[in-house]
N, C-alpha and C positions, 0 to 999 in steps of 0.2 A: 379845553386848552386855551380858549379866549380869556378865560378867568385869570390864567396865570400871567399871561401877557399884559392883561389889563392892569392887573396888580403890580407887575413890574414896572410898567410906565408910570403908575401913580406913585409908587413908593420913590422911584428915582426924581420924580418932578418935585416931590415933597422933601427931597434931600436925605433919604433914608436908604441905607444899603440893605441889600438882600442876598440871599444865597438861593442859586437856581441849581436844582438837582435834575439832571436829564438821563433817562435811560439810553445808554450808548449802544449797547448790544445785549442779546439774550441768548441762551442755550437751553433747550428743553422746554418743558412746560412753565410758563411765568405768567403772573397775573396781568402784566402790562407789557407792550412791546417797545422796541427802540422808538425814541421820539417822545415818550411819555415823560411829563415834567411835574415837579413840585417846587414850589417857591416858599422859602422859609424866612420869616422876618426875625429881627433881631430879639425880639420879645419871646420867641419861640412859636408863634402862631404861624400857620401855613394854609396855603391854598393850592389845589391840585392834588395829584396822587401819582406815586409810582407803584402803587399795588397794595398798600394797606398792610396791617399785621406787623409781625416781628420785623420783616424786611424794611418797611417804611420807618419803623422806629430806629433801626440802624442807620438809615440814611439821614433822619433827623438829627441823630446824635453827630454824626460826621457834619452836618450843615452847620451845627452850633459851633462845632471846633473850627470850621471854616471862617465863621463870623469872628472867632478870637484872633486867628492867626492870619487870615487874608489869603491863605494859599489854596489854589486849585488842586484837586486830587481826583484820581479815578479809584473807585471802590468797588469791591465785589460783594454781592448780596448773594449767598448760597442758600437756596431753598430746598436743598436735598438731604440735609442732615436733621433728624429728628431733635426736636427741643424739649427738654423736660419729659421725655419718654412719649411724647405725641408726635404722630407723623405729620409732617408739613403737607399741605395741600396740593401745591404746584409741582415741585420737584425739579425745578430748573434752576438757572444761574442767571443773574443780571449784573451787568458791569454799569456803574452809574458814575456820571461825571458830575462832580460838585464844584461849583465855582462862585466866588463872592463877587458881586457887581455893585460898584458904588456910583454915585452921581459923578465923582471926579473921573472914573474910568470912561464913562459915556461922553463926557466932554472932551477928554483926550483922544477918543476915537474919531469925534466929529472934526478935530483940528488936524487930523493926518491927511 
């Protein structure tokens, strides 16, 4: 987890916005629990994990959309439905909060 916060601090200090995806809640069997985080840079690279696989790919795609529109969102990753005829390993559901954070946002918070 320190990796995510270290990269968040570094990116903002360098003037680069990032998207932070945080597992807000889980139900059933999931690869990660509430509080797990993944940071996605504008170039699509990322650090941290919310669990890997198809679910993480869905979150990555939503994070890239958040880079484009700047809006926070709460998304659901459903790991209960088979994909392409294969069973998913976990079988639970994760709610993920996805938010874009910019250096400007941090400065505004510091002035409040």
